[in-house]
NUBA-943070 format. One record per residue (C-alpha): residue number from 1; residue in one letter; x, z, y negated. Coordinates in steps of 0.25 Angstrom, whole numbers, plus 5000, padded with zeros to 4 digits. Each point is the difference from the previous one (the first is absolute). Layout:
# residues N
[site NUM; A; [X; Z; Y]]
...
This chain:
# residues 387
[site 1; M; [4862; 4947; 4959]]
[site 2; P; [5014; 5002; 5010]]
[site 3; E; [5002; 5014; 5008]]
[site 4; T; [5010; 5009; 4993]]
[site 5; S; [5012; 5002; 5009]]
[site 6; L; [5016; 5002; 4996]]
[site 7; I; [5012; 4992; 5004]]
[site 8; F; [4993; 4990; 5008]]
[site 9; P; [4985; 4994; 4998]]
[site 10; A; [4990; 5008; 5008]]
[site 11; D; [4999; 4988; 5010]]
[site 12; E; [5014; 5003; 5004]]
[site 13; Y; [4995; 5015; 5005]]
[site 14; R; [4988; 4994; 5006]]
[site 15; R; [5008; 4990; 5008]]
[site 16; R; [5009; 5011; 5006]]
[site 17; T; [4990; 5009; 5003]]
[site 18; E; [4992; 4990; 5008]]
[site 19; A; [5014; 4997; 5007]]
[site 20; L; [5001; 5014; 5003]]
[site 21; Q; [4985; 5001; 5006]]
[site 22; R; [5003; 4989; 5008]]
[site 23; E; [5012; 5008; 5006]]
[site 24; M; [4991; 5011; 5002]]
[site 25; A; [4990; 4994; 5007]]
[site 26; R; [5010; 4994; 5010]]
[site 27; G; [5005; 5015; 5002]]
[site 28; G; [4986; 5005; 5001]]
[site 29; L; [5002; 5009; 4988]]
[site 30; D; [4988; 5004; 4991]]
[site 31; A; [5009; 5003; 4988]]
[site 32; L; [5013; 5001; 4995]]
[site 33; M; [5006; 5014; 4992]]
[site 34; L; [5011; 4997; 4990]]
[site 35; T; [5009; 5010; 4994]]
[site 36; T; [5012; 4994; 4995]]
[site 37; P; [5004; 4994; 4986]]
[site 38; A; [5002; 4985; 5006]]
[site 39; D; [4988; 5001; 5010]]
[site 40; V; [4991; 5005; 4987]]
[site 41; F; [5006; 4990; 4991]]
[site 42; Y; [4998; 4989; 5009]]
[site 43; T; [4986; 5001; 5002]]
[site 44; T; [4995; 5005; 4986]]
[site 45; G; [5011; 4995; 4990]]
[site 46; F; [5003; 5016; 4995]]
[site 47; L; [5013; 5001; 4997]]
[site 48; T; [5006; 5012; 4993]]
[site 49; R; [5013; 5008; 5000]]
[site 50; F; [4991; 5012; 5002]]
[site 51; W; [5002; 5000; 5014]]
[site 52; E; [5014; 5007; 4997]]
[site 53; S; [4992; 5012; 4998]]
[site 54; P; [4997; 5005; 5015]]
[site 55; A; [4990; 5010; 4994]]
[site 56; R; [4987; 4992; 5005]]
[site 57; P; [4998; 4991; 5010]]
[site 58; W; [4991; 4986; 5000]]
[site 59; F; [4991; 4993; 5008]]
[site 60; V; [4994; 4984; 5002]]
[site 61; V; [4991; 4999; 5011]]
[site 62; V; [4999; 4986; 5006]]
[site 63; P; [4987; 4999; 5007]]
[site 64; V; [4998; 4989; 5012]]
[site 65; A; [4991; 4994; 4989]]
[site 66; G; [4998; 5000; 4986]]
[site 67; D; [5008; 5004; 4989]]
[site 68; P; [5010; 5012; 5001]]
[site 69; V; [4997; 5013; 4993]]
[site 70; A; [5010; 5009; 4992]]
[site 71; V; [5000; 5013; 5004]]
[site 72; I; [5010; 5006; 4988]]
[site 73; P; [5004; 5011; 4992]]
[site 74; A; [4991; 5000; 4985]]
[site 75; I; [5013; 4997; 4993]]
[site 76; G; [5000; 4986; 5006]]
[site 77; A; [4987; 4996; 4997]]
[site 78; E; [5001; 4993; 4988]]
[site 79; L; [5012; 4991; 5005]]
[site 80; M; [4992; 4998; 5013]]
[site 81; R; [4988; 4995; 4991]]
[site 82; R; [5009; 4989; 4996]]
[site 83; C; [5002; 4995; 5013]]
[site 84; W; [4989; 4992; 5009]]
[site 85; I; [4996; 5013; 5008]]
[site 86; S; [4987; 5003; 4996]]
[site 87; D; [4995; 5012; 5008]]
[site 88; I; [5010; 5011; 4996]]
[site 89; R; [4999; 5016; 5004]]
[site 90; T; [5008; 5010; 4992]]
[site 91; W; [5002; 5015; 5002]]
[site 92; N; [5009; 5009; 4990]]
[site 93; A; [5013; 5002; 5006]]
[site 94; P; [5008; 5006; 5004]]
[site 95; D; [4991; 5009; 5007]]
[site 96; P; [5007; 5010; 5008]]
[site 97; I; [4988; 5004; 5009]]
[site 98; D; [4993; 4986; 5001]]
[site 99; D; [5009; 4987; 4995]]
[site 100; G; [4991; 4990; 5002]]
[site 101; V; [4999; 5001; 5015]]
[site 102; S; [4985; 5004; 5001]]
[site 103; L; [4998; 4988; 4990]]
[site 104; L; [5007; 4991; 5009]]
[site 105; A; [4994; 5004; 5013]]
[site 106; D; [4986; 4998; 4994]]
[site 107; T; [5005; 4987; 4995]]
[site 108; L; [5004; 4995; 5015]]
[site 109; A; [4988; 5007; 5005]]
[site 110; G; [4992; 4991; 4992]]
[site 111; L; [5008; 4988; 5004]]
[site 112; V; [5004; 5000; 5013]]
[site 113; P; [4989; 5002; 5013]]
[site 114; R; [5002; 5015; 5009]]
[site 115; A; [5007; 4992; 5010]]
[site 116; G; [5009; 4993; 4990]]
[site 117; R; [5015; 4997; 5000]]
[site 118; I; [5007; 5003; 4986]]
[site 119; G; [5015; 4992; 5000]]
[site 120; I; [5011; 5006; 4992]]
[site 121; P; [5015; 4994; 4999]]
[site 122; M; [5008; 5009; 5011]]
[site 123; G; [5012; 4991; 5004]]
[site 124; L; [5013; 4996; 4995]]
[site 125; E; [5001; 5001; 4984]]
[site 126; S; [4987; 5007; 4997]]
[site 127; H; [4997; 5015; 4997]]
[site 128; L; [4987; 5009; 4998]]
[site 129; R; [5002; 5003; 4985]]
[site 130; M; [4990; 5012; 5000]]
[site 131; P; [5003; 5014; 5005]]
[site 132; V; [4999; 5002; 5016]]
[site 133; A; [4992; 5012; 4999]]
[site 134; D; [4989; 4991; 4991]]
[site 135; F; [5002; 4989; 5012]]
[site 136; L; [4997; 5010; 5010]]
[site 137; R; [4988; 5005; 4993]]
[site 138; L; [4995; 4985; 4998]]
[site 139; Q; [5001; 4997; 5015]]
[site 140; D; [4990; 5012; 5002]]
[site 141; L; [4990; 4997; 4990]]
[site 142; I; [4999; 4984; 5004]]
[site 143; A; [4998; 5006; 5015]]
[site 144; P; [4997; 4991; 5010]]
[site 145; R; [5004; 4989; 4991]]
[site 146; R; [5016; 4998; 5004]]
[site 147; I; [5011; 4997; 4991]]
[site 148; V; [5009; 4988; 5007]]
[site 149; D; [5012; 4993; 4998]]
[site 150; G; [4997; 4989; 4991]]
[site 151; T; [5014; 4995; 4997]]
[site 152; D; [4997; 4985; 5005]]
[site 153; A; [4989; 4998; 4991]]
[site 154; V; [5007; 5002; 4989]]
[site 155; Y; [5014; 4995; 5003]]
[site 156; R; [4995; 4986; 5006]]
[site 157; V; [4993; 4999; 4986]]
[site 158; R; [5011; 5005; 4989]]
[site 159; E; [5010; 4993; 5008]]
[site 160; I; [4996; 4987; 4995]]
[site 161; K; [5001; 4998; 4985]]
[site 162; S; [4990; 4992; 4993]]
[site 163; E; [5006; 4989; 4989]]
[site 164; A; [4996; 5009; 4989]]
[site 165; E; [5008; 5013; 5007]]
[site 166; I; [5012; 4990; 5003]]
[site 167; E; [5000; 4996; 4984]]
[site 168; K; [5001; 5015; 4996]]
[site 169; I; [5011; 5002; 5011]]
[site 170; R; [5007; 4989; 4994]]
[site 171; A; [4998; 5004; 4985]]
[site 172; T; [5008; 5014; 5004]]
[site 173; C; [5010; 4991; 5006]]
[site 174; A; [5002; 4994; 4988]]
[site 175; V; [5002; 5013; 4993]]
[site 176; A; [5011; 5003; 5008]]
[site 177; D; [5006; 4988; 5001]]
[site 178; A; [5001; 5001; 4983]]
[site 179; A; [5007; 5015; 5002]]
[site 180; F; [5009; 4996; 5011]]
[site 181; V; [5006; 4990; 4990]]
[site 182; R; [5002; 5010; 4989]]
[site 183; V; [5007; 5010; 5010]]
[site 184; P; [5015; 4994; 4995]]
[site 185; E; [4995; 5004; 4986]]
[site 186; F; [5000; 5016; 5002]]
[site 187; A; [5008; 5000; 5014]]
[site 188; R; [5015; 4998; 5000]]
[site 189; A; [5013; 5008; 5003]]
[site 190; G; [5000; 5014; 4993]]
[site 191; V; [4984; 5002; 4999]]
[site 192; P; [4995; 5010; 5010]]
[site 193; L; [4990; 4996; 5011]]
[site 194; S; [4990; 5010; 4995]]
[site 195; Q; [5000; 4993; 4986]]
[site 196; V; [4999; 4986; 5007]]
[site 197; F; [4987; 5004; 5007]]
[site 198; R; [4994; 5006; 4987]]
[site 199; D; [5003; 4986; 4993]]
[site 200; F; [4994; 4992; 5012]]
[site 201; Q; [4987; 5008; 5000]]
[site 202; V; [4999; 4999; 4985]]
[site 203; A; [5003; 4983; 5001]]
[site 204; L; [4990; 5000; 5010]]
[site 205; L; [4990; 5005; 4991]]
[site 206; Q; [5005; 4993; 4989]]
[site 207; E; [4997; 4987; 5009]]
[site 208; G; [4985; 5005; 5003]]
[site 209; A; [5000; 5008; 5010]]
[site 210; D; [4988; 5012; 5000]]
[site 211; W; [5010; 5010; 5006]]
[site 212; V; [5012; 5001; 5008]]
[site 213; S; [4995; 5007; 5013]]
[site 214; Y; [5014; 4998; 5007]]
[site 215; V; [5013; 4998; 4996]]
[site 216; A; [5012; 5001; 5011]]
[site 217; G; [5014; 4995; 5003]]
[site 218; G; [5014; 5003; 5000]]
[site 219; A; [5014; 4998; 4996]]
[site 220; G; [5014; 5002; 5006]]
[site 221; P; [5013; 4994; 5003]]
[site 222; G; [4999; 4987; 5009]]
[site 223; G; [4984; 5004; 5003]]
[site 224; Y; [4993; 5011; 5000]]
[site 225; G; [4994; 5011; 5010]]
[site 226; D; [4987; 5000; 4999]]
[site 227; V; [4989; 4994; 4992]]
[site 228; I; [4990; 5012; 4998]]
[site 229; S; [5009; 5012; 4992]]
[site 230; P; [4997; 5002; 4987]]
[site 231; A; [5010; 4996; 4990]]
[site 232; D; [5012; 5008; 4996]]
[site 233; E; [5007; 5002; 4988]]
[site 234; R; [5012; 4992; 5005]]
[site 235; P; [5005; 4988; 4991]]
[site 236; L; [5000; 4988; 5007]]
[site 237; Q; [5014; 4995; 5002]]
[site 238; N; [5007; 4985; 5002]]
[site 239; G; [4999; 4997; 5015]]
[site 240; D; [4986; 5008; 5002]]
[site 241; V; [4988; 4992; 5005]]
[site 242; L; [4988; 5004; 4992]]
[site 243; M; [4985; 4997; 5007]]
[site 244; L; [4986; 5002; 4993]]
[site 245; D; [4988; 5000; 5007]]
[site 246; T; [4986; 5003; 4994]]
[site 247; G; [4987; 5001; 5003]]
[site 248; A; [4993; 4999; 4986]]
[site 249; V; [4985; 4997; 4998]]
[site 250; R; [4991; 4991; 4992]]
[site 251; E; [4984; 5001; 5000]]
[site 252; G; [5002; 5008; 5014]]
[site 253; Y; [5009; 4991; 5007]]
[site 254; F; [5014; 5003; 5004]]
[site 255; C; [5012; 4991; 5004]]
[site 256; D; [5012; 5004; 5006]]
[site 257; F; [5013; 4994; 4998]]
[site 258; D; [5014; 5004; 4997]]
[site 259; R; [5013; 4992; 4995]]
[site 260; N; [5015; 5002; 5002]]
[site 261; F; [5011; 4999; 4989]]
[site 262; A; [5016; 5001; 5002]]
[site 263; I; [5005; 5010; 4989]]
[site 264; G; [5013; 4990; 4997]]
[site 265; R; [5006; 4991; 5011]]
[site 266; A; [4992; 5000; 5012]]
[site 267; A; [5008; 5003; 5013]]
[site 268; D; [5001; 4989; 5011]]
[site 269; D; [4993; 5010; 5010]]
[site 270; V; [4988; 5001; 4989]]
[site 271; R; [5000; 4986; 4998]]
[site 272; R; [4998; 4997; 5014]]
[site 273; A; [4990; 5012; 5001]]
[site 274; H; [4992; 4994; 4989]]
[site 275; G; [5002; 4986; 5006]]
[site 276; S; [4996; 5004; 5015]]
[site 277; L; [4985; 5006; 4993]]
[site 278; Y; [4998; 4987; 4993]]
[site 279; A; [5001; 4992; 5012]]
[site 280; A; [4991; 5011; 5007]]
[site 281; T; [4990; 4998; 4989]]
[site 282; D; [5002; 4984; 5002]]
[site 283; A; [4997; 5000; 5014]]
[site 284; A; [4986; 5008; 4998]]
[site 285; L; [4996; 4992; 4990]]
[site 286; A; [5002; 4988; 5008]]
[site 287; E; [4996; 5005; 5013]]
[site 288; L; [4988; 5011; 4997]]
[site 289; H; [4985; 4994; 5003]]
[site 290; P; [4987; 5006; 5003]]
[site 291; G; [4998; 5004; 5015]]
[site 292; M; [5013; 5008; 5000]]
[site 293; L; [5001; 5013; 5003]]
[site 294; A; [5006; 5010; 4991]]
[site 295; R; [5012; 5002; 5011]]
[site 296; D; [5002; 4986; 4999]]
[site 297; L; [5005; 5000; 4985]]
[site 298; H; [5008; 5012; 5004]]
[site 299; R; [5006; 4990; 5010]]
[site 300; I; [5002; 4990; 4990]]
[site 301; L; [5007; 5008; 4989]]
[site 302; A; [5009; 5008; 5011]]
[site 303; E; [5005; 4987; 5007]]
[site 304; A; [5003; 4994; 4988]]
[site 305; L; [5009; 5012; 4995]]
[site 306; E; [5006; 5000; 5013]]
[site 307; R; [5003; 4985; 4998]]
[site 308; E; [5007; 5003; 4988]]
[site 309; G; [5009; 5010; 5007]]
[site 310; A; [4993; 5011; 4993]]
[site 311; V; [4996; 5014; 5006]]
[site 312; V; [4985; 5002; 4998]]
[site 313; G; [4996; 5012; 4993]]
[site 314; G; [4990; 5009; 5006]]
[site 315; G; [4986; 5003; 4998]]
[site 316; R; [4989; 4990; 4997]]
[site 317; L; [5004; 4986; 4992]]
[site 318; G; [4987; 4999; 4992]]
[site 319; H; [4985; 5004; 4998]]
[site 320; G; [4986; 4997; 4996]]
[site 321; L; [4998; 5001; 4984]]
[site 322; G; [4988; 5001; 4991]]
[site 323; L; [4993; 5013; 4996]]
[site 324; A; [5012; 5009; 5004]]
[site 325; L; [5013; 4997; 4999]]
[site 326; T; [5000; 5000; 5016]]
[site 327; E; [4990; 4995; 5008]]
[site 328; W; [4998; 4997; 5015]]
[site 329; P; [5007; 4992; 5009]]
[site 330; S; [5013; 5004; 5000]]
[site 331; V; [5011; 4990; 5004]]
[site 332; T; [5006; 5006; 5010]]
[site 333; P; [5004; 4998; 5016]]
[site 334; L; [4987; 5009; 5005]]
[site 335; D; [4989; 4994; 4990]]
[site 336; T; [4991; 4990; 5006]]
[site 337; T; [4990; 4998; 4988]]
[site 338; E; [4996; 4984; 4998]]
[site 339; L; [5005; 4994; 4989]]
[site 340; R; [4989; 4993; 4992]]
[site 341; E; [4999; 4991; 4989]]
[site 342; G; [4997; 5008; 4987]]
[site 343; M; [5009; 5012; 5003]]
[site 344; V; [5009; 5004; 4991]]
[site 345; L; [5014; 5005; 5006]]
[site 346; T; [5013; 5004; 4995]]
[site 347; L; [5014; 4993; 5007]]
[site 348; E; [5009; 5011; 5001]]
[site 349; P; [5013; 4998; 5008]]
[site 350; G; [5010; 5009; 4999]]
[site 351; V; [5015; 5001; 5005]]
[site 352; E; [5010; 5011; 5002]]
[site 353; I; [5013; 4997; 4993]]
[site 354; A; [5008; 5011; 5006]]
[site 355; P; [4996; 5013; 5004]]
[site 356; G; [4994; 5008; 4988]]
[site 357; R; [4999; 4986; 4992]]
[site 358; I; [4988; 4991; 5001]]
[site 359; L; [4994; 4989; 4993]]
[site 360; V; [4983; 4997; 5000]]
[site 361; H; [4993; 4989; 4992]]
[site 362; E; [4985; 4997; 5000]]
[site 363; E; [4990; 4989; 4996]]
[site 364; D; [4986; 5000; 4999]]
[site 365; V; [4991; 4988; 5005]]
[site 366; V; [4986; 4996; 5004]]
[site 367; L; [4999; 4993; 5013]]
[site 368; R; [4992; 4987; 5000]]
[site 369; A; [4996; 4992; 5010]]
[site 370; D; [5013; 4991; 4999]]
[site 371; G; [5008; 5012; 4999]]
[site 372; P; [5005; 5011; 4989]]
[site 373; E; [4999; 4997; 4985]]
[site 374; L; [5010; 5009; 4992]]
[site 375; L; [4993; 5008; 4989]]
[site 376; S; [5012; 5007; 4995]]
[site 377; R; [5010; 4991; 4993]]
[site 378; R; [5012; 4998; 5012]]
[site 379; A; [5013; 5006; 4998]]
[site 380; P; [5012; 4993; 4998]]
[site 381; A; [5008; 4995; 5012]]
[site 382; E; [5012; 5005; 4993]]
[site 383; M; [5001; 5016; 4998]]
[site 384; P; [4999; 5002; 4985]]
[site 385; E; [5012; 5007; 4992]]
[site 386; I; [4999; 5008; 4987]]
[site 387; M; [5013; 4998; 4994]]
């Protein structure tokens, strides 16, 4: 009888666990302690929106040999039993005196030798999802075992997506593709930007998103000032450029790409800016290949924009994508992460049209042996106009 599992067959999680264990062995780690939604889901298939509540910590311990152990609040036991993990240890949470710390310490002591090393992700784009006071207490309880940086063991495995993961991301991109096609149905002159945001989220859900974790964007005459501000009540006007950006989620996996629309006729400088973004994306699609560094991709995009006479926008020009809206690496001049086959990345060039007016563009790709493959449907070469 096949093992119980969620989202993927159990063999997919076993393959991931074994890959983590190989990296752990190379790094001299006796166990990994994972605490975040993405890492817990990656190893177990445990997928829930209950993470929105900060009241309870959750732990998965991956030993250097053998199956992971879940150390979780009792409220999650039923769902975890539907995953492939068989060793599930629970406590009644939240407990203001001992919120799983003793149970976690006992678990680690049973799996890790006294001189052992327990890794947790400590690098960029990681966080510790448990109270700091409890973490300090845990360190005392498990001594002389040491907690050390396990970032590389997790990142080197998670950054390469399996074909099963790539298909999940492709499906999420298709949801957003379908929703973007519908934007002219609800975005037009006279409609407040806040209403456009709401209608866009509705469209994403109707097209198959499980939830819409992230919607951002902007609108303004001839461009927009930033891409992270909440939508306001200002109605769209002819001459505006509207940008919508989404991190919709389907079966645990994100998409992350945006689209621009001119409200009425697009001004000449907006057309040129859009063309430069399209050309930069073309350059990345033509030149990107495994073995490059993240900073090389930044150079490709920036130089292509400059050849078009555009002013390169500040910040990064792309990033990793998968179980989180943004994952490592960051496409900046400083990031020396090697880009490897199987990575899912965003190409996100941006330009400054004039002081206070920018235009950004984003596509999602998977890096194959012979170059990038689009997962999002390519944006049109000409700026779409909503008349």
